[in-house]
BAFI-3210 file (N, C-alpha, C; in Angstrom, 3 decimals, decimal comma, padded with zeros to 6 digits):
// residues 107
n [1|2|3|4|5|6|7|8|9|10|11|12|13|14|15|16|17|18|19|20|21|22|23|24|25|26|27|28|29|30|31|32|33|34|35|36|37|38|39|40|41|42|43|44|45|46|47|48|49|50|51|52|53|54|55|56|57|58|59|60|61|62|63|64|65|66|67|68|69|70|71|72|73|74|75|76|77|78|79|80|81|82|83|84|85|86|87|88|89|90|91|92|93|94|95|96|97|98|99|100|101|102|103|104|105|106|107]
n.u [075,815|077,486|075,695|074,056|075,705|076,513|073,926|073,280|075,689|076,064|073,964|074,133|076,719|075,917|074,047|075,538|076,605|074,946|074,348|076,713|076,786|075,047|076,120|078,066|076,772|075,979|077,994|080,293|083,428|085,055|083,572|082,903|084,671|084,005|081,616|082,052|083,844|082,052|079,911|081,572|083,125|080,590|080,289|082,711|082,113|080,013|081,177|083,320|081,462|080,140|082,272|083,406|081,176|081,340|083,764|086,052|086,970|090,535|093,025|094,952|093,944|091,766|093,365|094,851|093,055|092,357|094,309|095,142|092,859|092,379|093,799|092,977|094,413|094,996|097,572|099,513|101,209|102,019|102,690|101,781|102,916|103,553|105,462|107,583|110,813|113,916|115,021|113,227|111,524|113,107|113,330|110,545|109,981|111,663|110,202|107,971|108,976|109,937|107,370|106,264|107,995|107,093|104,766|105,048|106,227|104,263|102,211]
n.v [035,907|035,724|036,426|034,323|032,111|033,044|032,687|030,011|029,106|029,886|029,336|026,758|026,098|026,905|024,883|022,571|023,133|023,146|020,356|019,093|020,107|018,697|016,093|016,417|016,680|014,088|012,411|012,324|013,840|015,016|016,631|018,828|020,877|021,118|022,260|025,107|025,714|025,673|027,894|029,987|029,683|030,389|033,035|034,259|033,971|035,665|037,900|038,004|038,004|040,739|042,324|042,141|043,099|045,656|046,648|048,931|049,779|049,824|051,950|051,161|048,489|048,920|050,207|048,460|046,534|048,141|048,143|046,408|046,360|047,168|044,998|042,048|039,749|040,427|041,255|044,299|046,407|049,105|051,775|054,376|056,767|059,462|059,768|057,774|056,997|057,397|054,912|052,886|053,526|053,028|050,358|049,712|050,256|048,156|045,680|046,405|045,905|043,436|041,843|042,817|041,676|038,583|039,019|039,249|036,979|034,935|035,365]
n.w [062,851|064,848|067,172|066,964|067,733|070,277|071,524|071,674|072,765|075,741|077,215|076,573|077,902|080,509|081,099|081,342|083,208|085,330|085,215|085,876|088,706|089,776|089,448|091,104|093,644|093,817|094,565|092,949|092,956|091,525|089,570|091,092|090,587|087,562|088,049|088,555|086,626|084,006|084,354|084,417|081,852|080,380|081,302|080,462|077,646|077,160|077,803|075,690|073,305|073,824|073,954|071,100|069,816|070,317|069,749|068,265|065,064|064,285|063,140|061,645|060,968|059,334|057,368|056,355|055,415|053,123|051,348|049,456|048,161|045,254|043,563|042,679|043,517|045,974|046,797|047,197|045,035|045,381|048,088|049,324|051,664|053,077|055,381|054,972|054,877|052,951|052,741|053,154|051,092|048,954|049,332|049,242|046,284|045,634|046,042|044,785|041,919|041,841|042,304|039,795|038,335|038,736|037,975|035,394|034,763|034,998|033,018]
ca.u [076,351|077,740|074,239|073,618|076,825|076,362|072,593|073,785|077,005|076,153|073,041|074,973|077,515|075,115|073,265|076,384|077,451|074,031|074,368|077,747|076,292|074,265|076,914|078,931|076,064|075,641|079,356|081,530|084,108|085,834|082,445|082,903|085,524|083,662|080,563|082,717|084,271|081,099|079,500|082,904|083,012|079,640|080,554|083,613|081,533|079,276|082,332|083,882|080,469|080,077|083,615|083,611|080,057|081,630|085,220|086,217|088,245|091,559|093,318|095,673|093,094|091,109|094,203|095,342|092,186|091,951|095,528|095,009|091,444|092,112|094,261|092,097|095,059|095,092|098,600|099,668|102,463|102,741|101,827|102,041|103,032|104,345|106,492|108,414|112,268|114,489|115,416|111,748|110,877|113,864|112,697|109,181|110,340|112,363|109,299|107,123|109,833|109,695|105,981|105,914|108,477|106,340|103,377|105,408|106,125|102,539|101,617]
ca.v [034,478|035,891|036,576|032,828|031,456|033,317|032,194|028,368|028,398|030,276|028,167|025,131|026,151|026,967|023,692|021,717|023,615|022,201|019,011|018,745|020,377|017,473|015,041|016,795|016,358|012,963|012,154|012,851|014,935|015,877|017,593|020,067|021,868|021,624|023,158|026,351|026,241|026,038|029,056|030,797|029,982|031,010|034,448|034,642|034,032|036,692|039,088|038,317|038,710|042,278|043,223|042,161|043,875|047,101|047,092|050,158|049,487|050,512|052,784|050,184|047,353|049,816|050,555|047,069|045,849|048,644|048,094|045,393|046,247|047,105|043,944|040,603|038,623|040,867|042,171|045,574|046,833|050,480|051,768|055,732|057,171|060,725|059,801|056,913|057,566|057,075|053,593|052,414|053,809|052,152|048,799|049,419|050,245|046,733|044,863|046,562|045,280|041,933|041,663|043,160|040,529|037,741|039,144|038,776|035,086|034,389|035,748]
ca.w [063,123|066,296|068,063|067,110|068,595|071,824|072,183|071,736|073,704|076,798|077,696|076,915|079,359|082,061|081,484|081,600|084,830|086,062|085,097|086,703|090,024|090,368|089,410|092,466|094,747|094,070|095,106|091,989|093,564|090,209|089,083|091,710|089,402|086,543|088,383|088,526|085,137|083,016|084,262|084,103|080,433|080,124|081,322|079,238|076,393|077,227|077,833|074,275|072,670|074,127|073,557|069,789|069,368|070,891|069,593|067,449|064,098|064,534|061,938|061,138|060,455|058,160|056,190|055,644|054,652|052,025|050,770|048,531|047,542|043,809|043,007|042,567|044,179|047,475|046,771|046,856|044,459|046,030|049,205|049,400|053,076|053,467|056,303|054,916|054,860|051,579|052,664|052,980|049,656|048,193|049,656|048,560|045,057|044,958|046,224|043,470|040,978|042,357|042,113|038,633|037,391|038,849|037,336|033,739|034,708|035,061|031,833]
c.u [076,778|076,819|074,036|074,446|076,746|074,669|072,806|074,755|076,751|075,096|073,377|075,813|076,964|074,514|074,082|077,281|076,236|074,110|075,704|077,836|075,700|074,909|077,796|078,155|075,819|077,019|080,408|082,404|084,931|084,605|082,569|083,562|084,945|082,183|080,951|083,135|083,341|080,376|080,442|082,951|081,916|079,757|081,415|083,261|080,814|080,291|082,611|082,760|080,204|081,220|083,861|082,343|080,427|083,048|085,180|087,238|089,173|092,124|094,203|094,976|092,380|092,056|094,509|094,373|091,631|093,339|095,673|093,736|091,458|092,766|093,627|093,169|095,396|096,137|098,691|101,067|103,047|101,936|102,648|101,876|103,799|105,194|107,321|109,850|112,708|114,713|114,228|111,485|111,719|113,411|111,196|109,100|110,890|111,081|108,538|107,655|109,651|108,336|105,511|106,566|107,775|105,039|103,679|105,395|104,974|101,933|102,002]
c.v [034,737|035,937|034,696|031,748|031,396|032,548|030,540|028,165|028,719|029,285|027,077|025,152|026,116|025,455|022,599|022,227|022,809|020,912|018,406|019,049|019,085|016,229|015,098|015,951|014,966|012,019|011,981|013,867|015,710|016,979|018,869|021,189|022,401|022,437|024,742|026,466|026,368|027,235|030,072|030,873|030,493|032,726|035,021|034,776|035,319|037,884|039,089|038,711|040,217|042,926|043,282|043,152|045,223|047,562|048,247|049,702|050,386|051,222|051,918|049,090|047,762|050,095|049,372|046,240|046,798|048,725|047,270|045,501|046,277|045,923|042,806|039,865|039,013|041,388|043,520|045,681|048,184|050,666|053,531|056,096|058,338|060,669|058,559|057,505|057,017|055,542|052,572|052,427|053,213|050,627|048,451|049,146|048,763|045,664|044,909|045,966|043,839|041,492|041,834|042,131|039,323|037,721|038,565|037,339|034,343|034,299|034,924]
c.w [064,661|067,365|068,228|068,092|069,795|072,304|072,340|072,702|075,060|077,491|077,725|077,836|080,396|082,248|081,934|082,886|085,779|086,231|085,891|088,333|090,577|090,320|090,920|093,632|095,021|094,366|094,209|092,371|092,415|089,733|089,880|090,841|088,313|086,941|088,267|087,294|084,159|083,241|084,084|082,394|079,783|080,006|080,481|078,024|076,127|077,144|076,406|073,341|072,800|073,828|071,845|069,141|069,372|070,550|068,404|066,564|064,356|063,049|061,200|060,481|059,471|056,830|055,596|055,253|053,415|050,992|049,537|047,719|045,932|043,025|043,623|043,574|045,649|047,636|046,507|046,173|045,120|047,147|049,170|050,997|053,086|054,522|055,932|054,731|053,267|051,698|052,335|051,602|048,886|048,297|048,909|046,845|044,585|045,111|044,806|042,324|040,908|042,000|040,606|037,629|037,534|038,111|035,875|033,767|034,499|033,741|030,857]
res [x|x|x|x|x|x|x|x|x|x|x|x|x|x|x|x|x|x|x|x|x|x|x|x|x|x|x|x|x|x|x|x|x|x|x|x|x|x|x|x|x|x|x|x|x|x|x|x|x|x|x|x|x|x|x|x|x|x|x|x|x|x|x|x|x|x|x|x|x|x|x|x|x|x|x|x|x|x|x|x|x|x|x|x|x|x|x|x|x|x|x|x|x|x|x|x|x|x|x|x|x|x|x|x|x|x|x]
***
């Protein structure tokens, strides 16, 4: 889908830039700004397409997509981390208890 979008948007922006150039040459002074803007947007589209294709998934993004994988609602009741402190562990237990209470209410 990303490739299809780039294939449509980039030539479309370039065509609009070409159209604005002809309008500017025929006397429309405002079109000079658009003559520069449309090719710039096409270049930005190519840049973003390239960047999205070559970005590496981060550890946080991978972990956040896997946290709620087992639960159909997407919520997680427990998250284990060796680096968590006592206060964070207590807060996570509290959240797990709240989630369990909500699940019992829904049944």
